[in-house]
DRENTORKOL-3810 file (N, C-alpha, C; in nm, 4 decimals):
REM DRENTORKOL-3810
@n.u->13.3179; n.v->13.6302; n.w->9.4666; ca.u->13.3251; ca.v->13.7250; ca.w->9.3607; c.u->13.4038; c.v->13.6770; c.w->9.2431
@n.u->13.4741; n.v->13.5745; n.w->9.2797; ca.u->13.5680; ca.v->13.5098; ca.w->9.1684; c.u->13.4719; c.v->13.4378; c.w->9.0586
@n.u->13.3521; n.v->13.3901; n.w->9.1004; ca.u->13.2719; ca.v->13.3346; ca.w->9.0181; c.u->13.2137; c.v->13.4285; c.w->8.9085
@n.u->13.1807; n.v->13.5469; n.w->8.9795; ca.u->13.1291; ca.v->13.6574; ca.w->8.8849; c.u->13.2238; c.v->13.6985; c.w->8.7909
@n.u->13.3468; n.v->13.7117; n.w->8.8360; ca.u->13.4548; ca.v->13.7735; ca.w->8.7368; c.u->13.4705; c.v->13.6713; c.w->8.6207
@n.u->13.4584; n.v->13.5407; n.w->8.6521; ca.u->13.5012; ca.v->13.4361; ca.w->8.5513; c.u->13.3818; c.v->13.3795; c.w->8.4917
@n.u->13.2677; n.v->13.4276; n.w->8.5061; ca.u->13.1409; ca.v->13.3573; ca.w->8.4532; c.u->13.1476; c.v->13.3567; c.w->8.3070
@n.u->13.0983; n.v->13.2646; n.w->8.2432; ca.u->13.0989; ca.v->13.2493; ca.w->8.0921; c.u->12.9483; c.v->13.2159; c.w->8.0736
@n.u->12.8858; n.v->13.3145; n.w->7.9903; ca.u->12.9340; ca.v->13.4396; ca.w->7.9288; c.u->12.9392; c.v->13.5354; c.w->8.0599
@n.u->13.0382; n.v->13.6376; n.w->8.0401; ca.u->13.0448; ca.v->13.7424; ca.w->8.1535; c.u->12.9215; c.v->13.8396; c.w->8.1594
@n.u->12.8905; n.v->13.8753; n.w->8.2697; ca.u->12.7758; ca.v->13.9635; ca.w->8.2745; c.u->12.8344; c.v->14.0877; c.w->8.3552
@n.u->12.8314; n.v->14.2055; n.w->8.2908; ca.u->12.8608; ca.v->14.3225; ca.w->8.3672; c.u->12.7975; c.v->14.3331; c.w->8.5156
@n.u->12.8768; n.v->14.3989; n.w->8.6066; ca.u->12.8167; ca.v->14.4049; ca.w->8.7559; c.u->12.8763; c.v->14.5176; c.w->8.8114
@n.u->12.8081; n.v->14.5432; n.w->8.9218; ca.u->12.8553; ca.v->14.6678; ca.w->9.0025; c.u->12.8707; c.v->14.6088; c.w->9.1494
@n.u->12.9880; n.v->14.6612; n.w->9.2050; ca.u->13.0188; ca.v->14.6266; ca.w->9.3388; c.u->12.9621; c.v->14.7488; c.w->9.4320
@n.u->12.8579; n.v->14.7178; n.w->9.5175; ca.u->12.8020; ca.v->14.8185; ca.w->9.6011; c.u->12.8668; c.v->14.8027; c.w->9.7450
@n.u->12.9469; n.v->14.9085; n.w->9.7794; ca.u->13.0084; ca.v->14.9077; ca.w->9.9047; c.u->12.9275; c.v->14.9332; c.w->10.0203
@n.u->12.9714; n.v->14.9089; n.w->10.1274; ca.u->12.9105; ca.v->14.9372; ca.w->10.2753; c.u->12.8882; c.v->15.0965; c.w->10.2909
@n.u->12.9540; n.v->15.1854; n.w->10.2326; ca.u->12.9502; ca.v->15.3169; ca.w->10.2517; c.u->12.8535; c.v->15.3897; c.w->10.1290
@n.u->12.7992; n.v->15.3009; n.w->10.0543; ca.u->12.7067; ca.v->15.3361; ca.w->9.9476; c.u->12.7689; c.v->15.3430; c.w->9.8249
@n.u->12.9096; n.v->15.3415; n.w->9.8044; ca.u->12.9821; ca.v->15.3635; ca.w->9.6568; c.u->12.9363; c.v->15.2366; c.w->9.5856
@n.u->12.9276; n.v->15.2923; n.w->9.4622; ca.u->12.8889; ca.v->15.1947; ca.w->9.3313; c.u->13.0130; c.v->15.1950; c.w->9.2223
@n.u->13.0775; n.v->15.0664; n.w->9.2306; ca.u->13.1835; ca.v->15.0565; ca.w->9.1257; c.u->13.1268; c.v->14.9650; c.w->9.0249
@n.u->13.1289; n.v->15.0191; n.w->8.8974; ca.u->13.0751; ca.v->14.9421; ca.w->8.7865; c.u->13.2217; c.v->14.8579; c.w->8.7266
@n.u->13.1882; n.v->14.7175; n.w->8.6928; ca.u->13.2887; ca.v->14.6378; ca.w->8.6412; c.u->13.2182; c.v->14.6010; c.w->8.5030
@n.u->13.2376; n.v->14.6637; n.w->8.3734; ca.u->13.1948; ca.v->14.6298; ca.w->8.2676; c.u->13.2441; c.v->14.5190; c.w->8.1878
@n.u->13.3549; n.v->14.4751; n.w->8.2313; ca.u->13.4351; ca.v->14.3604; ca.w->8.1585; c.u->13.5281; c.v->14.3032; c.w->8.2549
@n.u->13.5746; n.v->14.1844; n.w->8.2477; ca.u->13.6628; ca.v->14.1171; ca.w->8.3404; c.u->13.7952; c.v->14.1883; c.w->8.3311
@n.u->13.8362; n.v->14.2404; n.w->8.2241; ca.u->13.9590; ca.v->14.3223; ca.w->8.2139; c.u->13.9651; c.v->14.4280; c.w->8.3050
@n.u->13.8677; n.v->14.4873; n.w->8.3564; ca.u->13.8564; ca.v->14.6135; ca.w->8.4263; c.u->13.8716; c.v->14.5586; c.w->8.5844
@n.u->13.8888; n.v->14.4401; n.w->8.6299; ca.u->13.9064; ca.v->14.4162; ca.w->8.7669; c.u->14.0216; c.v->14.3013; c.w->8.7865
@n.u->14.0848; n.v->14.3268; n.w->8.8995; ca.u->14.2056; ca.v->14.2288; ca.w->8.9341; c.u->14.1778; c.v->14.1872; c.w->9.0672
@n.u->14.1658; n.v->14.0604; n.w->9.0980; ca.u->14.1490; ca.v->14.0019; ca.w->9.2334; c.u->14.2277; c.v->13.8912; c.w->9.2472
@n.u->14.3365; n.v->13.8958; n.w->9.3602; ca.u->14.4026; ca.v->13.7793; ca.w->9.3705; c.u->14.3268; c.v->13.6663; c.w->9.4486
@n.u->14.3327; n.v->13.5411; n.w->9.3976; ca.u->14.2621; ca.v->13.4448; ca.w->9.4762; c.u->14.2987; c.v->13.4385; c.w->9.6218
@n.u->14.1861; n.v->13.4417; n.w->9.6994; ca.u->14.2120; ca.v->13.4140; ca.w->9.8566; c.u->14.2518; c.v->13.5617; c.w->9.9046
@n.u->14.2764; n.v->13.6838; n.w->9.8176; ca.u->14.3014; ca.v->13.8055; ca.w->9.8586; c.u->14.1787; c.v->13.8846; c.w->9.9118
@n.u->14.2215; n.v->13.9920; n.w->9.9696; ca.u->14.1014; ca.v->14.0737; ca.w->10.0444; c.u->14.1113; c.v->14.1968; c.w->9.9600
@n.u->14.1759; n.v->14.2206; n.w->9.8707; ca.u->14.1887; ca.v->14.3430; ca.w->9.7845; c.u->14.1565; c.v->14.3285; c.w->9.6387
@n.u->14.0715; n.v->14.4096; n.w->9.5954; ca.u->14.0288; ca.v->14.4077; ca.w->9.4483; c.u->14.0810; c.v->14.5503; c.w->9.4020
@n.u->14.1292; n.v->14.5430; n.w->9.2665; ca.u->14.1397; ca.v->14.6642; ca.w->9.1931; c.u->14.0720; c.v->14.6717; c.w->9.0772
@n.u->13.9888; n.v->14.7861; n.w->9.0788; ca.u->13.9000; ca.v->14.8124; ca.w->8.9582; c.u->13.9364; c.v->14.9456; c.w->8.8799
@n.u->13.9575; n.v->14.9339; n.w->8.7403; ca.u->13.9833; ca.v->15.0606; ca.w->8.6826; c.u->13.8455; c.v->15.0924; c.w->8.6168
@n.u->13.8248; n.v->15.2231; n.w->8.6304; ca.u->13.7057; ca.v->15.2834; ca.w->8.5720; c.u->13.7336; c.v->15.2991; c.w->8.4208
@n.u->13.6179; n.v->15.3247; n.w->8.3490; ca.u->13.6195; ca.v->15.3623; ca.w->8.2005; c.u->13.6907; c.v->15.5005; c.w->8.1936
@n.u->13.7118; n.v->15.5798; n.w->8.2861; ca.u->13.7800; ca.v->15.7119; ca.w->8.2690; c.u->13.9090; c.v->15.6951; c.w->8.3225
@n.u->13.9549; n.v->15.5807; n.w->8.3508; ca.u->14.1013; ca.v->15.5519; ca.w->8.3683; c.u->14.1243; c.v->15.5884; c.w->8.5513
@n.u->14.0084; n.v->15.5984; n.w->8.6094; ca.u->14.0158; ca.v->15.6134; ca.w->8.7418; c.u->14.0347; c.v->15.4694; c.w->8.8122
@n.u->14.1130; n.v->15.4760; n.w->8.9342; ca.u->14.1471; ca.v->15.3293; ca.w->9.0026; c.u->14.0641; c.v->15.3244; c.w->9.1302
@n.u->14.0026; n.v->15.2251; n.w->9.1494; ca.u->13.9399; ca.v->15.1936; ca.w->9.2895; c.u->13.9969; c.v->15.0662; c.w->9.3483
@n.u->14.0696; n.v->15.0870; n.w->9.4646; ca.u->14.1222; ca.v->14.9877; ca.w->9.5435; c.u->14.0126; c.v->14.9488; c.w->9.6573
@n.u->13.9685; n.v->14.8261; n.w->9.6472; ca.u->13.8469; ca.v->14.7783; ca.w->9.7369; c.u->13.8866; c.v->14.6953; c.w->9.8340
@n.u->13.8495; n.v->14.6887; n.w->9.9534; ca.u->13.8665; ca.v->14.5860; ca.w->10.0412; c.u->13.7320; c.v->14.4987; c.w->10.0316
@n.u->13.7516; n.v->14.3768; n.w->9.9774; ca.u->13.6424; ca.v->14.2832; ca.w->9.9468; c.u->13.5500; c.v->14.2675; c.w->10.0496
@n.u->13.5888; n.v->14.2752; n.w->10.1814; ca.u->13.5065; ca.v->14.2592; ca.w->10.3028; c.u->13.4021; c.v->14.3738; c.w->10.3142
@n.u->13.4283; n.v->14.4844; n.w->10.2356; ca.u->13.3269; ca.v->14.5900; ca.w->10.2493; c.u->13.2310; c.v->14.6022; c.w->10.1202
@n.u->13.2309; n.v->14.4752; n.w->10.0544; ca.u->13.1261; ca.v->14.4666; ca.w->9.9456; c.u->13.0058; c.v->14.4237; c.w->10.0217
@n.u->12.8800; n.v->14.5269; n.w->10.0044; ca.u->12.7866; ca.v->14.4844; ca.w->10.0613; c.u->12.6842; c.v->14.3822; c.w->9.9688
@n.u->12.6907; n.v->14.4098; n.w->9.8434; ca.u->12.6238; ca.v->14.3339; ca.w->9.7426; c.u->12.6825; c.v->14.3572; c.w->9.6125
@n.u->12.6572; n.v->14.2545; n.w->9.5159; ca.u->12.7016; ca.v->14.2659; ca.w->9.3823; c.u->12.5538; c.v->14.2700; c.w->9.3101
@n.u->12.5593; n.v->14.3812; n.w->9.2291; ca.u->12.4475; ca.v->14.3964; ca.w->9.1343; c.u->12.4769; c.v->14.3455; c.w->8.9950
@n.u->12.4090; n.v->14.2472; n.w->8.9518; ca.u->12.4341; ca.v->14.1790; ca.w->8.8307; c.u->12.3669; c.v->14.2678; c.w->8.7156
@n.u->12.4329; n.v->14.2743; n.w->8.5942; ca.u->12.3801; ca.v->14.3518; ca.w->8.4840; c.u->12.2748; c.v->14.2387; c.w->8.4071
@n.u->12.2042; n.v->14.2874; n.w->8.3022; ca.u->12.1250; ca.v->14.2123; ca.w->8.2333; c.u->12.2018; c.v->14.0855; c.w->8.1772
@n.u->12.1223; n.v->13.9789; n.w->8.1591; ca.u->12.1912; ca.v->13.8760; ca.w->8.0964; c.u->12.2190; c.v->13.8989; c.w->7.9467
@n.u->12.3272; n.v->13.8584; n.w->7.8790; ca.u->12.3605; ca.v->13.8630; ca.w->7.7440; c.u->12.2394; c.v->13.7967; c.w->7.6632
@n.u->12.2161; n.v->13.8615; n.w->7.5526; ca.u->12.1032; ca.v->13.8123; ca.w->7.4502; c.u->12.1615; c.v->13.6977; c.w->7.3938
@n.u->12.0931; n.v->13.5857; n.w->7.3906; ca.u->12.1367; ca.v->13.4594; ca.w->7.3144; c.u->12.0810; c.v->13.4627; c.w->7.1719
@n.u->12.1826; n.v->13.4401; n.w->7.0675; ca.u->12.1318; ca.v->13.4132; ca.w->6.9520; c.u->12.0514; c.v->13.2842; c.w->6.9302
@n.u->11.9484; n.v->13.3122; n.w->6.8601; ca.u->11.8564; ca.v->13.2001; ca.w->6.8259; c.u->11.9242; c.v->13.1120; c.w->6.7171
@n.u->11.9258; n.v->12.9821; n.w->6.7595; ca.u->11.9858; ca.v->12.8973; ca.w->6.6541; c.u->11.8584; c.v->12.8302; c.w->6.5633
@n.u->11.7407; n.v->12.8644; n.w->6.5894; ca.u->11.6346; ca.v->12.8090; ca.w->6.5223; c.u->11.6261; c.v->12.8734; c.w->6.4005
@n.u->11.5899; n.v->12.8081; n.w->6.2958; ca.u->11.5879; ca.v->12.8937; ca.w->6.1689; c.u->11.4488; c.v->12.9815; c.w->6.1780
@n.u->11.4765; n.v->13.0966; n.w->6.1088; ca.u->11.3663; ca.v->13.1892; ca.w->6.0971; c.u->11.2534; c.v->13.1293; c.w->6.0048
@n.u->11.1291; n.v->13.1722; n.w->6.0405; ca.u->11.0129; ca.v->13.1251; ca.w->5.9785; c.u->11.0023; c.v->13.1985; c.w->5.8498
@n.u->10.9871; n.v->13.1371; n.w->5.7243; ca.u->10.9632; ca.v->13.2355; ca.w->5.6015; c.u->10.8197; c.v->13.1911; c.w->5.5451
@n.u->10.7571; n.v->13.2850; n.w->5.4980; ca.u->10.6382; ca.v->13.2334; ca.w->5.4261; c.u->10.6761; c.v->13.2480; c.w->5.2708
@n.u->10.6299; n.v->13.1181; n.w->5.2049; ca.u->10.6679; ca.v->13.1165; ca.w->5.0691; c.u->10.5414; c.v->13.1347; c.w->4.9855
@n.u->10.5409; n.v->13.2614; n.w->4.9350; ca.u->10.4101; ca.v->13.2889; ca.w->4.8777; c.u->10.4492; c.v->13.2856; c.w->4.7229
@n.u->10.3663; n.v->13.2493; n.w->4.6441; ca.u->10.3784; ca.v->13.2284; ca.w->4.4956; c.u->10.3290; c.v->13.3387; c.w->4.4265
END
């Protein structure tokens, strides 16, 4: 999970727990995980607090990849 939290660029993700609960993590500032620890704390956008035993995370659903800005010049048609 550490790799997902600190990925660059960050992709929003959801923790899907064994009981069916889904906890969204829209930004790395919304989650705290001690390295090597078994507990994660996730703050919801509504200021709710989820304390999660990471051993109960059944899967991690990744959000869409961030759109990459094109560095190629845009094609212009030069008409006179």
